[in-house]
Each structure stands twice: as structure tokens, then as C-alpha cells.
N, C-alpha and C positions, 0 to 999 in steps of 0.2 A: 231927138236932138236935130236930126237932118231937116225936119219940117219947120224949123224956126222955133221949136219949143225950147224954153230956157230950163236949165238945171239949177236947182237951188244949191246952195252952198253945203248943206248937210248931205245931199246925195253925192255931190262931188267928192267930199272928203270921205265918205264911206267907200265909194268906188276906188279912190286913189289908195286908201289903206288896204282894201282887198287885194287889188293888183300888185300893190308893193309888197305885201305879205308873200303872195305866191311867187313873185319874181325873186325875192331874197331867198325863199326856201330853195327854189330850182337852182340858184347860183351856189348856194351852200352844198346841196346835193352833188352838183357838178364838181365843186372843189374837193369834196371827200372822195368821189370816184377817181379824179385825177390823181389825188394823193396815194390811192390804193394801187393804182396802176404803175408798174415799174417803167422807169425810163431806161431802155436798153439801147446802147450804142454799139453797132457792129464794128469791131476793131480787128485788125488782122492779128493772127496769133503770133506770139513772141517766140514760140518754140516751132522749129521745122527740121525736116530731114535733110542731112548733108549727103548721105550715101553710105555704102559699106566701107569699113575701115580699109579694106585692101585696095580700094579706088584711089587712095592718095599715095603719091610717090614720096620717097624719102628726100630730104634736103631740098624740098620745093615747095612752092606755094601755088594756091589755087584761089583765083579771085572770083567770088560770086557777085557779078555786076548788079543783078537785080536786088540783092540783099545788102550791098555795100559792106561785104566781109571778105576777109582774106584768111584761108585755112592753110596751116603749115604743118608738116610733119618732119620731125628729125628723130634721132636716135632715142630721144627720151619720151616722145609721144606726139599727140596732136594738140594743136591750140588754134583758137579763132580770135582774130584781132579785127576790130571795127576799122573800115576805111573812111570813116567820117572824121574830118578835122575837128578837134575840140575848141577851135577858135571861133569860127562862124559856120561850120557845117559843110564845107566844101569836101569834095572827094579827093582823098590823097592817092598818089600814084607811088608805085614801088620804084626804088632806086637802089643802086649798088650799096649805098650806106644804110638804107632803111626805107623811110617813106618821106614824101615831100608834098606839100600842099601847093598846088598851082596858083592859088588866089592870092595868098598873103605871105607866102614864104616860110611857113612854119615847117620845121624838119623834125623827123622822129628817127631814132635808131631802129635796128631790126626788131627790138622788143616792143617798140611803140612808145618809148620813153622820149619826152621832148628833148631835142638836141639844139634847138634854136627857133627864133621867130616869136610870134605873139601867141602861140597856143598856151592857154593856161594849165591844161591837164594832159596827162599821157593819154594815148589811144587805149580805150578799154579792151580787156580780154573778156571773152564770154564763156560761160559754162557749156561744156560738152558732156553728153551722157549717152549711153547705149540703150536703145529701145528693146522691148521684148522680142521684136522681130529681127534684131541683129544690126539695125541701122544706127549710124551716129546721128545724134540730134544735137541741135544747139539751142540755147535759150538766151535770146538777146535782152531779156529782162533781168538776167542773173550774171553779174559780173564776178570775176574771180581775180585773185591777185596775180599780178605780172610774174610770169614764170611757172604758174601752176598749169601743168599739161595733163591731158587725158592719156593714161597709159593703155597701150594696146597689147 
């Protein structure tokens, strides 16, 4: 073809059909291989270690800044409350009356129950459990009812 030789219609259609077949077959095989390969997305674990039970003082709170959690211990046990406002995701701060959102004015009592403002839901409480090594663990994917505390 490069030297000015013309290709007839029959040869062109034969070659086009031949290459189309192999191109379609290759695309189909690639699709099947892609389907069989799992799409794995690395996500951070929702469970992590808090520490030993004796590390937490009575009648006080500990804020985990990097996880946006507040851990409290009282005479009934330990509990973990989210520090993320349920309105638009701002980080709430602790106040004498409970918690307050600095962005839009939502207020929560000491249990994380909405006391005012635009927040549509209470602050969630997360499940606490003891690892086999004796460490307290929290699972931020598992919520518990307000008032459910981990007995030490």
C-alpha cells in the first residue's frame, strides 16, 4: 500500500473484519479481567485503642483531638461521645453545660442531647469494648444508645 498500490474492496473488508474481531476479543478479555480483580480501597480502621482502663480519671473527660472524640469516666463506667456536630460537621467544644458548636450555635447537654440550635440529631455515643490484651477499644462504626456505658 505504501508504494501506491491500491487495495481492493474485498481485501479491505477482510482486513477490517479480522482486526475488528481481535480488537473486540481483547477488549472483552480486559473487561472480564477487570471484573475479576477486586477494587480495594484503603480506609482507616473504625476501631482503635484508647488505652488501659486505669488511665482515665473519674468525673473527667479526655478529648482525643486527632479522632474528634471525648472520653468520659464516672461512677457508672466509661463512655465515648463524638465531638462532631450533627448539623454541618464542625468540632464542638466542651462547656460547663455540655457542648457547644462554635460555627452555628448548636448546643448539647452533657449527654450529647441537643439543647438548642440547628443540630438535627444528638451527638452519637460509640461502642467501647476490652481487647484481649486488656486495652479499651472504641468502634466509631458502632453506636450505642445514650446512657449505655462500659462497666469497668
